[in-house]
N, CA, C and O atoms as CSV, one atom per row, in Angstrom:
chain,resi,resn,atom,element,x,y,z
A,1,MET,N,N,-31.412,-9.126,15.161
A,1,MET,CA,C,-32.287,-10.148,14.607
A,1,MET,C,C,-32.782,-11.017,15.767
A,1,MET,O,O,-31.988,-11.663,16.452
A,2,HIS,N,N,-34.068,-11.027,15.974
A,2,HIS,CA,C,-34.649,-11.694,17.131
A,2,HIS,C,C,-34.438,-13.203,17.110
A,2,HIS,O,O,-34.190,-13.804,18.155
A,3,LEU,N,N,-34.532,-13.811,15.959
A,3,LEU,CA,C,-34.396,-15.266,15.886
A,3,LEU,C,C,-32.998,-15.727,16.274
A,3,LEU,O,O,-32.849,-16.741,16.955
A,4,SER,N,N,-31.989,-15.004,15.855
A,4,SER,CA,C,-30.624,-15.401,16.213
A,4,SER,C,C,-30.400,-15.270,17.720
A,4,SER,O,O,-29.635,-16.039,18.303
A,5,THR,N,N,-31.056,-14.308,18.347
A,5,THR,CA,C,-30.962,-14.179,19.801
A,5,THR,C,C,-31.716,-15.313,20.484
A,5,THR,O,O,-31.234,-15.899,21.452
A,6,TRP,N,N,-32.909,-15.615,19.967
A,6,TRP,CA,C,-33.747,-16.672,20.557
A,6,TRP,C,C,-33.050,-18.033,20.495
A,6,TRP,O,O,-33.070,-18.786,21.469
A,7,PHE,N,N,-32.437,-18.346,19.354
A,7,PHE,CA,C,-31.775,-19.638,19.165
A,7,PHE,C,C,-30.260,-19.555,19.360
A,7,PHE,O,O,-29.528,-20.406,18.854
A,8,GLN,N,N,-29.788,-18.556,20.076
A,8,GLN,CA,C,-28.354,-18.315,20.218
A,8,GLN,C,C,-27.610,-19.524,20.783
A,8,GLN,O,O,-26.559,-19.894,20.259
A,9,ALA,N,N,-28.117,-20.129,21.813
A,9,ALA,CA,C,-27.420,-21.271,22.432
A,9,ALA,C,C,-27.278,-22.428,21.448
A,9,ALA,O,O,-26.220,-23.051,21.366
A,10,VAL,N,N,-28.333,-22.711,20.710
A,10,VAL,CA,C,-28.296,-23.807,19.732
A,10,VAL,C,C,-27.317,-23.485,18.602
A,10,VAL,O,O,-26.518,-24.329,18.198
A,11,LEU,N,N,-27.393,-22.259,18.105
A,11,LEU,CA,C,-26.526,-21.852,17.003
A,11,LEU,C,C,-25.062,-21.866,17.413
A,11,LEU,O,O,-24.212,-22.358,16.671
A,12,GLU,N,N,-24.765,-21.331,18.582
A,12,GLU,CA,C,-23.377,-21.345,19.050
A,12,GLU,C,C,-22.895,-22.761,19.296
A,12,GLU,O,O,-21.720,-23.064,19.086
A,13,GLY,N,N,-23.792,-23.630,19.738
A,13,GLY,CA,C,-23.435,-25.043,19.917
A,13,GLY,C,C,-23.046,-25.716,18.608
A,13,GLY,O,O,-22.277,-26.677,18.599
A,14,LYS,N,N,-23.578,-25.208,17.512
A,14,LYS,CA,C,-23.244,-25.738,16.176
A,14,LYS,C,C,-22.056,-25.011,15.546
A,14,LYS,O,O,-21.689,-25.291,14.405
A,15,GLY,N,N,-21.450,-24.071,16.293
A,15,GLY,CA,C,-20.284,-23.361,15.787
A,15,GLY,C,C,-20.602,-22.145,14.934
A,15,GLY,O,O,-19.743,-21.679,14.186
A,16,CYS,N,N,-21.800,-21.628,15.028
A,16,CYS,CA,C,-22.184,-20.453,14.239
A,16,CYS,C,C,-21.647,-19.174,14.868
A,16,CYS,O,O,-21.478,-19.074,16.083
A,17,THR,N,N,-21.388,-18.214,14.012
A,17,THR,CA,C,-21.009,-16.880,14.453
A,17,THR,C,C,-22.266,-16.012,14.385
A,17,THR,O,O,-22.735,-15.663,13.301
A,18,ILE,N,N,-22.796,-15.674,15.544
A,18,ILE,CA,C,-24.055,-14.933,15.616
A,18,ILE,C,C,-23.940,-13.582,14.921
A,18,ILE,O,O,-24.882,-13.147,14.259
A,19,ALA,N,N,-22.801,-12.916,15.062
A,19,ALA,CA,C,-22.617,-11.597,14.459
A,19,ALA,C,C,-22.660,-11.647,12.934
A,19,ALA,O,O,-22.973,-10.638,12.302
A,20,ALA,N,N,-22.354,-12.785,12.334
A,20,ALA,CA,C,-22.324,-12.910,10.872
A,20,ALA,C,C,-23.708,-13.156,10.278
A,20,ALA,O,O,-23.883,-13.003,9.069
A,21,ILE,N,N,-24.685,-13.526,11.080
A,21,ILE,CA,C,-25.998,-13.909,10.561
A,21,ILE,C,C,-26.691,-12.753,9.853
A,21,ILE,O,O,-27.271,-12.950,8.785
A,22,LEU,N,N,-26.647,-11.568,10.414
A,22,LEU,CA,C,-27.340,-10.431,9.813
A,22,LEU,C,C,-26.779,-10.097,8.427
A,22,LEU,O,O,-27.549,-9.870,7.494
A,23,SER,N,N,-25.468,-10.064,8.280
A,23,SER,CA,C,-24.887,-9.762,6.959
A,23,SER,C,C,-25.163,-10.890,5.969
A,23,SER,O,O,-25.407,-10.634,4.790
A,24,GLN,N,N,-25.126,-12.131,6.439
A,24,GLN,CA,C,-25.441,-13.265,5.556
A,24,GLN,C,C,-26.920,-13.229,5.150
A,24,GLN,O,O,-27.255,-13.593,4.023
A,25,TRP,N,N,-27.791,-12.801,6.039
A,25,TRP,CA,C,-29.216,-12.683,5.725
A,25,TRP,C,C,-29.436,-11.658,4.622
A,25,TRP,O,O,-30.217,-11.888,3.699
A,26,THR,N,N,-28.744,-10.523,4.720
A,26,THR,CA,C,-28.852,-9.492,3.689
A,26,THR,C,C,-28.361,-10.035,2.346
A,26,THR,O,O,-29.000,-9.826,1.315
A,27,PHE,N,N,-27.227,-10.732,2.365
A,27,PHE,CA,C,-26.691,-11.321,1.143
A,27,PHE,C,C,-27.646,-12.377,0.583
A,27,PHE,O,O,-27.828,-12.468,-0.632
A,28,LEU,N,N,-28.252,-13.170,1.462
A,28,LEU,CA,C,-29.196,-14.207,1.034
A,28,LEU,C,C,-30.402,-13.603,0.330
A,28,LEU,O,O,-30.837,-14.125,-0.696
A,29,LYS,N,N,-30.951,-12.511,0.861
A,29,LYS,CA,C,-32.098,-11.856,0.221
A,29,LYS,C,C,-31.745,-11.334,-1.173
A,29,LYS,O,O,-32.523,-11.485,-2.115
A,30,VAL,N,N,-30.581,-10.727,-1.294
A,30,VAL,CA,C,-30.150,-10.214,-2.599
A,30,VAL,C,C,-29.926,-11.375,-3.569
A,30,VAL,O,O,-30.320,-11.294,-4.733
A,31,LEU,N,N,-29.309,-12.433,-3.105
A,31,LEU,CA,C,-29.029,-13.603,-3.941
A,31,LEU,C,C,-30.322,-14.245,-4.447
A,31,LEU,O,O,-30.428,-14.568,-5.631
A,32,VAL,N,N,-31.286,-14.430,-3.578
A,32,VAL,CA,C,-32.548,-15.061,-3.961
A,32,VAL,C,C,-33.296,-14.200,-4.973
A,32,VAL,O,O,-33.824,-14.717,-5.957
A,33,SER,N,N,-33.345,-12.894,-4.737
A,33,SER,CA,C,-34.080,-12.034,-5.668
A,33,SER,C,C,-33.370,-11.903,-7.014
A,33,SER,O,O,-34.020,-11.649,-8.029
A,34,ALA,N,N,-32.058,-12.073,-7.038
A,34,ALA,CA,C,-31.312,-11.924,-8.291
A,34,ALA,C,C,-31.201,-13.229,-9.078
A,34,ALA,O,O,-31.331,-13.226,-10.302
A,35,GLN,N,N,-30.962,-14.342,-8.384
A,35,GLN,CA,C,-30.655,-15.587,-9.100
A,35,GLN,C,C,-31.704,-16.679,-8.974
A,35,GLN,O,O,-31.775,-17.561,-9.830
A,36,PHE,N,N,-32.509,-16.640,-7.941
A,36,PHE,CA,C,-33.413,-17.761,-7.684
A,36,PHE,C,C,-34.881,-17.349,-7.667
A,36,PHE,O,O,-35.700,-18.009,-7.027
A,37,LYS,N,N,-35.215,-16.287,-8.349
A,37,LYS,CA,C,-36.580,-15.757,-8.298
A,37,LYS,C,C,-37.631,-16.770,-8.765
A,37,LYS,O,O,-38.711,-16.843,-8.179
A,38,GLY,N,N,-37.339,-17.541,-9.797
A,38,GLY,CA,C,-38.308,-18.491,-10.324
A,38,GLY,C,C,-38.260,-19.863,-9.681
A,38,GLY,O,O,-39.060,-20.729,-10.037
A,39,LYS,N,N,-37.357,-20.089,-8.755
A,39,LYS,CA,C,-37.196,-21.408,-8.139
A,39,LYS,C,C,-38.277,-21.642,-7.091
A,39,LYS,O,O,-38.669,-20.721,-6.375
A,40,GLY,N,N,-38.744,-22.856,-7.007
A,40,GLY,CA,C,-39.736,-23.219,-6.003
A,40,GLY,C,C,-39.126,-23.276,-4.614
A,40,GLY,O,O,-37.907,-23.325,-4.453
A,41,TYR,N,N,-39.989,-23.270,-3.623
A,41,TYR,CA,C,-39.583,-23.260,-2.219
A,41,TYR,C,C,-38.649,-24.417,-1.879
A,41,TYR,O,O,-37.570,-24.198,-1.327
A,42,LEU,N,N,-39.049,-25.637,-2.199
A,42,LEU,CA,C,-38.226,-26.798,-1.856
A,42,LEU,C,C,-36.910,-26.809,-2.620
A,42,LEU,O,O,-35.859,-27.109,-2.054
A,43,ASP,N,N,-36.969,-26.482,-3.904
A,43,ASP,CA,C,-35.743,-26.445,-4.710
A,43,ASP,C,C,-34.785,-25.372,-4.218
A,43,ASP,O,O,-33.573,-25.584,-4.187
A,44,LEU,N,N,-35.319,-24.232,-3.838
A,44,LEU,CA,C,-34.484,-23.141,-3.344
A,44,LEU,C,C,-33.693,-23.568,-2.121
A,44,LEU,O,O,-32.470,-23.427,-2.087
A,45,TRP,N,N,-34.390,-24.093,-1.110
A,45,TRP,CA,C,-33.685,-24.467,0.125
A,45,TRP,C,C,-32.795,-25.674,-0.089
A,45,TRP,O,O,-31.733,-25.763,0.528
A,46,ALA,N,N,-33.189,-26.605,-0.939
A,46,ALA,CA,C,-32.316,-27.741,-1.239
A,46,ALA,C,C,-31.018,-27.267,-1.880
A,46,ALA,O,O,-29.942,-27.767,-1.549
A,47,THR,N,N,-31.112,-26.313,-2.786
A,47,THR,CA,C,-29.927,-25.775,-3.447
A,47,THR,C,C,-29.037,-25.026,-2.456
A,47,THR,O,O,-27.832,-25.267,-2.391
A,48,LEU,N,N,-29.631,-24.130,-1.696
A,48,LEU,CA,C,-28.840,-23.312,-0.786
A,48,LEU,C,C,-28.203,-24.121,0.340
A,48,LEU,O,O,-27.100,-23.805,0.787
A,49,LEU,N,N,-28.889,-25.156,0.794
A,49,LEU,CA,C,-28.373,-25.949,1.910
A,49,LEU,C,C,-27.351,-26.996,1.486
A,49,LEU,O,O,-26.609,-27.502,2.327
A,50,THR,N,N,-27.298,-27.333,0.190
A,50,THR,CA,C,-26.410,-28.430,-0.222
A,50,THR,C,C,-25.332,-28.050,-1.222
A,50,THR,O,O,-24.317,-28.742,-1.308
A,51,LYS,N,N,-25.510,-26.988,-1.971
A,51,LYS,CA,C,-24.577,-26.668,-3.060
A,51,LYS,C,C,-23.476,-25.715,-2.605
A,51,LYS,O,O,-23.689,-24.800,-1.809
A,52,VAL,N,N,-22.282,-25.979,-3.154
A,52,VAL,CA,C,-21.144,-25.077,-2.955
A,52,VAL,C,C,-21.318,-23.944,-3.954
A,52,VAL,O,O,-21.692,-24.244,-5.088
A,53,PRO,N,N,-21.094,-22.735,-3.662
A,53,PRO,CA,C,-20.494,-22.113,-2.475
A,53,PRO,C,C,-21.510,-21.678,-1.430
A,53,PRO,O,O,-21.121,-21.212,-0.359
A,54,TYR,N,N,-22.808,-21.819,-1.713
A,54,TYR,CA,C,-23.835,-21.279,-0.812
A,54,TYR,C,C,-23.749,-21.853,0.590
A,54,TYR,O,O,-23.820,-21.115,1.573
A,55,ARG,N,N,-23.596,-23.162,0.685
A,55,ARG,CA,C,-23.623,-23.775,2.015
A,55,ARG,C,C,-22.447,-23.355,2.878
A,55,ARG,O,O,-22.509,-23.464,4.102
A,56,TYR,N,N,-21.362,-22.871,2.250
A,56,TYR,CA,C,-20.217,-22.364,3.013
A,56,TYR,C,C,-20.305,-20.854,3.231
A,56,TYR,O,O,-20.030,-20.370,4.329
A,57,ASP,N,N,-20.681,-20.121,2.208
A,57,ASP,CA,C,-20.749,-18.661,2.311
A,57,ASP,C,C,-21.883,-18.203,3.239
A,57,ASP,O,O,-21.788,-17.148,3.865
A,58,LEU,N,N,-22.942,-18.994,3.320
A,58,LEU,CA,C,-24.113,-18.621,4.128
A,58,LEU,C,C,-24.315,-19.577,5.306
A,58,LEU,O,O,-25.432,-19.736,5.799
A,59,LYS,N,N,-23.236,-20.205,5.748
A,59,LYS,CA,C,-23.378,-21.309,6.712
A,59,LYS,C,C,-24.070,-20.910,8.011
A,59,LYS,O,O,-24.837,-21.697,8.566
A,60,ASP,N,N,-23.813,-19.699,8.506
A,60,ASP,CA,C,-24.408,-19.297,9.789
A,60,ASP,C,C,-25.912,-19.052,9.668
A,60,ASP,O,O,-26.683,-19.526,10.502
A,61,VAL,N,N,-26.332,-18.323,8.649
A,61,VAL,CA,C,-27.756,-18.053,8.471
A,61,VAL,C,C,-28.495,-19.329,8.043
A,61,VAL,O,O,-29.671,-19.495,8.366
A,62,LEU,N,N,-27.832,-20.211,7.334
A,62,LEU,CA,C,-28.487,-21.462,6.917
A,62,LEU,C,C,-28.728,-22.404,8.104
A,62,LEU,O,O,-29.658,-23.209,8.067
A,63,HIS,N,N,-27.914,-22.315,9.143
A,63,HIS,CA,C,-28.209,-23.083,10.364
A,63,HIS,C,C,-29.530,-22.609,10.963
A,63,HIS,O,O,-30.350,-23.415,11.403
A,64,LEU,N,N,-29.722,-21.300,10.972
A,64,LEU,CA,C,-30.979,-20.738,11.471
A,64,LEU,C,C,-32.147,-21.151,10.577
A,64,LEU,O,O,-33.225,-21.474,11.076
A,65,VAL,N,N,-31.941,-21.143,9.275
A,65,VAL,CA,C,-32.980,-21.570,8.327
A,65,VAL,C,C,-33.356,-23.030,8.574
A,65,VAL,O,O,-34.537,-23.377,8.547
A,66,GLU,N,N,-32.367,-23.881,8.812
A,66,GLU,CA,C,-32.664,-25.295,9.080
A,66,GLU,C,C,-33.544,-25.454,10.315
A,66,GLU,O,O,-34.460,-26.277,10.328
A,67,ILE,N,N,-33.269,-24.677,11.336
A,67,ILE,CA,C,-34.106,-24.729,12.546
A,67,ILE,C,C,-35.535,-24.336,12.197
A,67,ILE,O,O,-36.486,-24.993,12.621
A,68,LEU,N,N,-35.681,-23.274,11.432
A,68,LEU,CA,C,-37.018,-22.773,11.095
A,68,LEU,C,C,-37.767,-23.726,10.171
A,68,LEU,O,O,-38.994,-23.800,10.223
A,69,LEU,N,N,-37.044,-24.455,9.327
A,69,LEU,CA,C,-37.715,-25.380,8.412
A,69,LEU,C,C,-38.305,-26.593,9.128
A,69,LEU,O,O,-39.231,-27.214,8.607
A,70,VAL,N,N,-37.800,-26.940,10.291
A,70,VAL,CA,C,-38.335,-28.099,11.001
A,70,VAL,C,C,-39.376,-27.739,12.054
A,70,VAL,O,O,-40.018,-28.628,12.614
A,71,LEU,N,N,-39.552,-26.453,12.329
A,71,LEU,CA,C,-40.589,-26.049,13.280
A,71,LEU,C,C,-41.967,-26.198,12.637
A,71,LEU,O,O,-42.146,-25.841,11.473
A,72,PRO,N,N,-42.928,-26.714,13.372
A,72,PRO,CA,C,-44.273,-26.821,12.804
A,72,PRO,C,C,-44.866,-25.434,12.575
A,72,PRO,O,O,-44.686,-24.530,13.390
A,73,ILE,N,N,-45.566,-25.278,11.469
A,73,ILE,CA,C,-46.136,-23.970,11.166
A,73,ILE,C,C,-47.557,-23.821,11.690
A,73,ILE,O,O,-48.151,-22.748,11.586
A,74,SER,N,N,-48.098,-24.886,12.248
A,74,SER,CA,C,-49.421,-24.767,12.855
A,74,SER,C,C,-49.477,-25.662,14.086
A,74,SER,O,O,-48.633,-26.536,14.284
A,75,ALA,N,N,-50.468,-25.425,14.883
A,75,ALA,CA,C,-50.663,-26.208,16.095
A,75,ALA,C,C,-51.799,-27.211,15.904
A,75,ALA,O,O,-52.410,-27.648,16.878
A,76,ALA,N,N,-52.080,-27.572,14.664
A,76,ALA,CA,C,-53.224,-28.442,14.383
A,76,ALA,C,C,-53.105,-29.788,15.090
A,76,ALA,O,O,-54.099,-30.294,15.611
A,77,GLN,N,N,-51.904,-30.381,15.121
A,77,GLN,CA,C,-51.729,-31.676,15.778
A,77,GLN,C,C,-52.022,-31.552,17.271
A,77,GLN,O,O,-52.665,-32.426,17.852
A,78,CYS,N,N,-51.559,-30.482,17.887
A,78,CYS,CA,C,-51.835,-30.260,19.313
A,78,CYS,C,C,-53.332,-30.065,19.546
A,78,CYS,O,O,-53.893,-30.592,20.506
A,79,GLU,N,N,-53.962,-29.315,18.670
A,79,GLU,CA,C,-55.396,-29.075,18.821
A,79,GLU,C,C,-56.192,-30.363,18.650
A,79,GLU,O,O,-57.184,-30.574,19.348
A,80,ARG,N,N,-55.765,-31.231,17.724
A,80,ARG,CA,C,-56.443,-32.526,17.566
A,80,ARG,C,C,-56.287,-33.371,18.821
A,80,ARG,O,O,-57.220,-34.060,19.235
A,81,ALA,N,N,-55.094,-33.316,19.427
A,81,ALA,CA,C,-54.865,-34.086,20.656
A,81,ALA,C,C,-55.755,-33.591,21.784
A,81,ALA,O,O,-56.313,-34.394,22.531
A,82,ILE,N,N,-55.891,-32.293,21.915
A,82,ILE,CA,C,-56.744,-31.737,22.968
A,82,ILE,C,C,-58.208,-32.091,22.717
A,82,ILE,O,O,-58.943,-32.402,23.655
A,83,SER,N,N,-58.632,-32.045,21.456
A,83,SER,CA,C,-60.010,-32.433,21.139
A,83,SER,C,C,-60.245,-33.899,21.449
A,83,SER,O,O,-61.292,-34.262,21.986
A,84,ALA,N,N,-59.276,-34.748,21.114
A,84,ALA,CA,C,-59.406,-36.177,21.418
A,84,ALA,C,C,-59.478,-36.387,22.926
A,84,ALA,O,O,-60.272,-37.197,23.405
A,85,GLN,N,N,-58.659,-35.668,23.667
A,85,GLN,CA,C,-58.683,-35.783,25.122
A,85,GLN,C,C,-60.041,-35.355,25.675
A,85,GLN,O,O,-60.585,-36.016,26.560
A,86,ASN,N,N,-60.584,-34.267,25.165
A,86,ASN,CA,C,-61.880,-33.793,25.650
A,86,ASN,C,C,-62.995,-34.785,25.336
A,86,ASN,O,O,-63.933,-34.932,26.120
A,87,ARG,N,N,-62.898,-35.466,24.198
A,87,ARG,CA,C,-63.911,-36.469,23.863
A,87,ARG,C,C,-63.811,-37.689,24.773
A,87,ARG,O,O,-64.827,-38.306,25.096
A,88,MET,N,N,-62.605,-38.038,25.186
A,88,MET,CA,C,-62.398,-39.295,25.916
A,88,MET,C,C,-62.372,-39.132,27.433
A,88,MET,O,O,-62.744,-40.052,28.162
A,89,LYS,N,N,-61.947,-37.996,27.899
A,89,LYS,CA,C,-61.831,-37.794,29.345
A,89,LYS,C,C,-63.173,-37.351,29.912
A,89,LYS,O,O,-63.574,-36.198,29.755
A,90,ASN,N,N,-63.842,-38.247,30.550
A,90,ASN,CA,C,-65.054,-37.907,31.280
A,90,ASN,C,C,-65.105,-38.813,32.498
A,90,ASN,O,O,-64.171,-39.583,32.721
A,91,ASP,N,N,-66.141,-38.748,33.275
A,91,ASP,CA,C,-66.187,-39.510,34.519
A,91,ASP,C,C,-66.077,-41.014,34.296
A,91,ASP,O,O,-65.453,-41.707,35.098
A,92,SER,N,N,-66.668,-41.527,33.230
A,92,SER,CA,C,-66.667,-42.982,33.031
A,92,SER,C,C,-65.388,-43.487,32.374
A,92,SER,O,O,-65.099,-44.682,32.438
A,93,HIS,N,N,-64.620,-42.607,31.745
A,93,HIS,CA,C,-63.403,-43.053,31.066
A,93,HIS,C,C,-62.136,-42.415,31.626
A,93,HIS,O,O,-61.112,-42.395,30.942
A,94,SER,N,N,-62.176,-41.905,32.824
A,94,SER,CA,C,-61.031,-41.155,33.329
A,94,SER,C,C,-59.769,-42.011,33.410
A,94,SER,O,O,-58.669,-41.489,33.224
A,95,SER,N,N,-59.895,-43.290,33.680
A,95,SER,CA,C,-58.695,-44.121,33.790
A,95,SER,C,C,-58.221,-44.633,32.432
A,95,SER,O,O,-57.078,-45.071,32.312
A,96,LEU,N,N,-59.062,-44.587,31.422
A,96,LEU,CA,C,-58.680,-45.074,30.097
A,96,LEU,C,C,-58.227,-43.963,29.159
A,96,LEU,O,O,-57.756,-44.247,28.057
A,97,GLY,N,N,-58.358,-42.720,29.567
A,97,GLY,CA,C,-58.125,-41.581,28.688
A,97,GLY,C,C,-56.782,-41.593,27.982
A,97,GLY,O,O,-56.727,-41.348,26.776
A,98,GLY,N,N,-55.696,-41.870,28.695
A,98,GLY,CA,C,-54.373,-41.854,28.086
A,98,GLY,C,C,-54.228,-42.879,26.982
A,98,GLY,O,O,-53.718,-42.571,25.905
A,99,ASP,N,N,-54.678,-44.108,27.246
A,99,ASP,CA,C,-54.573,-45.165,26.236
A,99,ASP,C,C,-55.478,-44.881,25.044
A,99,ASP,O,O,-55.083,-45.090,23.897
A,100,LEU,N,N,-56.678,-44.410,25.308
A,100,LEU,CA,C,-57.586,-44.103,24.210
A,100,LEU,C,C,-57.058,-42.956,23.361
A,100,LEU,O,O,-57.165,-42.981,22.135
A,101,MET,N,N,-56.490,-41.957,24.013
A,101,MET,CA,C,-55.970,-40.812,23.278
A,101,MET,C,C,-54.769,-41.217,22.430
A,101,MET,O,O,-54.664,-40.802,21.275
A,102,ARG,N,N,-53.870,-42.011,22.978
A,102,ARG,CA,C,-52.696,-42.465,22.225
A,102,ARG,C,C,-53.135,-43.304,21.030
A,102,ARG,O,O,-52.584,-43.161,19.939
A,103,THR,N,N,-54.108,-44.166,21.223
A,103,THR,CA,C,-54.612,-44.978,20.120
A,103,THR,C,C,-55.270,-44.105,19.063
A,103,THR,O,O,-55.108,-44.339,17.865
A,104,SER,N,N,-56.011,-43.102,19.506
A,104,SER,CA,C,-56.684,-42.212,18.569
A,104,SER,C,C,-55.691,-41.422,17.734
A,104,SER,O,O,-55.902,-41.239,16.535
A,105,LEU,N,N,-54.605,-40.946,18.349
A,105,LEU,CA,C,-53.637,-40.104,17.646
A,105,LEU,C,C,-52.625,-40.900,16.838
A,105,LEU,O,O,-52.238,-40.482,15.747
A,106,GLU,N,N,-52.188,-42.054,17.366
A,106,GLU,CA,C,-51.091,-42.777,16.740
A,106,GLU,C,C,-51.496,-44.116,16.126
A,106,GLU,O,O,-50.720,-44.729,15.393
A,107,GLY,N,N,-52.685,-44.556,16.421
A,107,GLY,CA,C,-53.113,-45.865,15.964
A,107,GLY,C,C,-53.599,-45.848,14.525
A,107,GLY,O,O,-53.618,-44.802,13.878
A,108,PRO,N,N,-53.990,-47.007,14.033
A,108,PRO,CA,C,-54.479,-47.081,12.652
A,108,PRO,C,C,-55.819,-46.363,12.529
A,108,PRO,O,O,-56.525,-46.149,13.514
A,109,SER,N,N,-56.145,-46.004,11.309
A,109,SER,CA,C,-57.446,-45.375,11.097
A,109,SER,C,C,-58.533,-46.419,11.325
A,109,SER,O,O,-58.264,-47.620,11.310
A,110,LEU,N,N,-59.722,-45.967,11.529
A,110,LEU,CA,C,-60.829,-46.871,11.798
A,110,LEU,C,C,-61.045,-47.832,10.629
A,110,LEU,O,O,-61.409,-48.991,10.831
A,111,MET,N,N,-60.820,-47.348,9.412
A,111,MET,CA,C,-61.010,-48.190,8.225
A,111,MET,C,C,-59.949,-49.285,8.131
A,111,MET,O,O,-60.211,-50.346,7.565
A,112,ASP,N,N,-58.747,-49.042,8.682
A,112,ASP,CA,C,-57.647,-50.015,8.593
A,112,ASP,C,C,-57.611,-50.983,9.773
A,112,ASP,O,O,-56.881,-51.973,9.731
A,113,PHE,N,N,-58.383,-50.714,10.821
A,113,PHE,CA,C,-58.322,-51.531,12.029
A,113,PHE,C,C,-59.148,-52.797,11.873
A,113,PHE,O,O,-60.311,-52.746,11.472
A,114,ASP,N,N,-58.536,-53.940,12.195
A,114,ASP,CA,C,-59.233,-55.223,12.178
A,114,ASP,C,C,-59.404,-55.670,13.631
A,114,ASP,O,O,-58.419,-56.047,14.268
A,115,PRO,N,N,-60.616,-55.640,14.169
A,115,PRO,CA,C,-60.818,-55.917,15.589
A,115,PRO,C,C,-60.829,-57.401,15.947
A,115,PRO,O,O,-60.891,-57.729,17.131
A,116,ASP,N,N,-60.771,-58.311,14.971
A,116,ASP,CA,C,-60.912,-59.739,15.261
A,116,ASP,C,C,-59.937,-60.235,16.323
A,116,ASP,O,O,-60.350,-60.908,17.268
A,117,SER,N,N,-58.655,-59.917,16.187
A,117,SER,CA,C,-57.680,-60.431,17.151
A,117,SER,C,C,-57.908,-59.837,18.543
A,117,SER,O,O,-57.730,-60.534,19.542
A,118,ALA,N,N,-58.297,-58.572,18.624
A,118,ALA,CA,C,-58.558,-57.951,19.927
A,118,ALA,C,C,-59.786,-58.578,20.583
A,118,ALA,O,O,-59.785,-58.832,21.788
A,119,VAL,N,N,-60.820,-58.824,19.804
A,119,VAL,CA,C,-62.042,-59.428,20.351
A,119,VAL,C,C,-61.761,-60.853,20.817
A,119,VAL,O,O,-62.216,-61.244,21.892
A,120,LYS,N,N,-61.026,-61.631,20.038
A,120,LYS,CA,C,-60.679,-63.004,20.448
A,120,LYS,C,C,-59.840,-62.999,21.719
A,120,LYS,O,O,-60.048,-63.842,22.592
A,121,ALA,N,N,-58.894,-62.067,21.845
A,121,ALA,CA,C,-58.076,-61.976,23.053
A,121,ALA,C,C,-58.935,-61.604,24.256
A,121,ALA,O,O,-58.720,-62.125,25.351
A,122,TRP,N,N,-59.897,-60.716,24.069
A,122,TRP,CA,C,-60.771,-60.323,25.163
A,122,TRP,C,C,-61.648,-61.485,25.612
A,122,TRP,O,O,-61.831,-61.711,26.808
A,123,PHE,N,N,-62.196,-62.230,24.625
A,123,PHE,CA,C,-63.031,-63.378,24.965
A,123,PHE,C,C,-62.245,-64.441,25.719
A,123,PHE,O,O,-62.776,-65.073,26.632
A,124,SER,N,N,-60.991,-64.645,25.348
A,124,SER,CA,C,-60.211,-65.715,25.972
A,124,SER,C,C,-59.479,-65.258,27.229
A,124,SER,O,O,-58.820,-66.080,27.865
A,125,SER,N,N,-59.562,-63.996,27.615
A,125,SER,CA,C,-58.812,-63.495,28.767
A,125,SER,C,C,-59.502,-63.765,30.103
A,125,SER,O,O,-58.893,-63.565,31.154
A,126,SER,N,N,-60.720,-64.202,30.086
A,126,SER,CA,C,-61.459,-64.437,31.315
A,126,SER,C,C,-61.287,-65.875,31.786
A,126,SER,O,O,-61.011,-66.772,30.989
A,127,LYS,N,N,-61.455,-66.087,33.095
A,127,LYS,CA,C,-61.388,-67.450,33.621
A,127,LYS,C,C,-62.605,-68.251,33.159
A,127,LYS,O,O,-62.511,-69.448,32.889
A,128,ARG,N,N,-63.746,-67.570,33.075
A,128,ARG,CA,C,-64.953,-68.208,32.555
A,128,ARG,C,C,-65.221,-67.654,31.173
A,128,ARG,O,O,-64.842,-66.520,30.878
A,129,PRO,N,N,-65.854,-68.418,30.334
A,129,PRO,CA,C,-66.189,-67.880,29.013
A,129,PRO,C,C,-67.104,-66.664,29.147
A,129,PRO,O,O,-68.051,-66.681,29.933
A,130,ARG,N,N,-66.831,-65.646,28.405
A,130,ARG,CA,C,-67.642,-64.427,28.475
A,130,ARG,C,C,-68.981,-64.621,27.768
A,130,ARG,O,O,-70.023,-64.147,28.220
A,131,ARG,N,N,-68.917,-65.323,26.662
A,131,ARG,CA,C,-70.148,-65.553,25.908
A,131,ARG,C,C,-70.181,-67.034,25.540
A,131,ARG,O,O,-69.654,-67.430,24.500
A,132,PRO,N,N,-70.784,-67.831,26.368
A,132,PRO,CA,C,-70.708,-69.283,26.133
A,132,PRO,C,C,-71.350,-69.742,24.838
A,132,PRO,O,O,-71.024,-70.824,24.350
A,133,PHE,N,N,-72.244,-68.965,24.268
A,133,PHE,CA,C,-72.928,-69.411,23.054
A,133,PHE,C,C,-72.286,-68.844,21.791
A,133,PHE,O,O,-72.803,-69.062,20.695
A,134,LEU,N,N,-71.184,-68.127,21.917
A,134,LEU,CA,C,-70.513,-67.544,20.753
A,134,LEU,C,C,-69.843,-68.643,19.937
A,134,LEU,O,O,-69.092,-69.456,20.475
A,135,GLN,N,N,-70.110,-68.660,18.678
A,135,GLN,CA,C,-69.473,-69.620,17.772
A,135,GLN,C,C,-68.272,-68.945,17.132
A,135,GLN,O,O,-68.435,-67.933,16.450
A,136,SER,N,N,-67.066,-69.474,17.332
A,136,SER,CA,C,-65.888,-68.848,16.729
A,136,SER,C,C,-65.384,-69.602,15.538
A,136,SER,O,O,-64.397,-69.197,14.924
């Protein structure tokens, strides 16, 4: 089983027996097709990962399942980050790219952002008034 070899160090660190994973996987497939055929995806894994006797009888293969359940199934977030970087990184913004990208990915949406405090801080950050005729 390729996955057990790939994650062998992690699994052994958790006390798993790598040799038992293949037989537990076979038992898991038979169990799911016989007893859990109508169960939804989330309910199935919640049951198998938390209920006795499954969590003990299938403990080695369920460690592998837990690893697989937390892996992202798409690279969409990475692709969005690269697109944001390409939009922001150019000759005029090369020094601001990191901050702009972090704000774009992790900051509030444009609809939720209130620029008033940022604009007031920018106006007051200069030694001279930036816009002497601005009424605040």
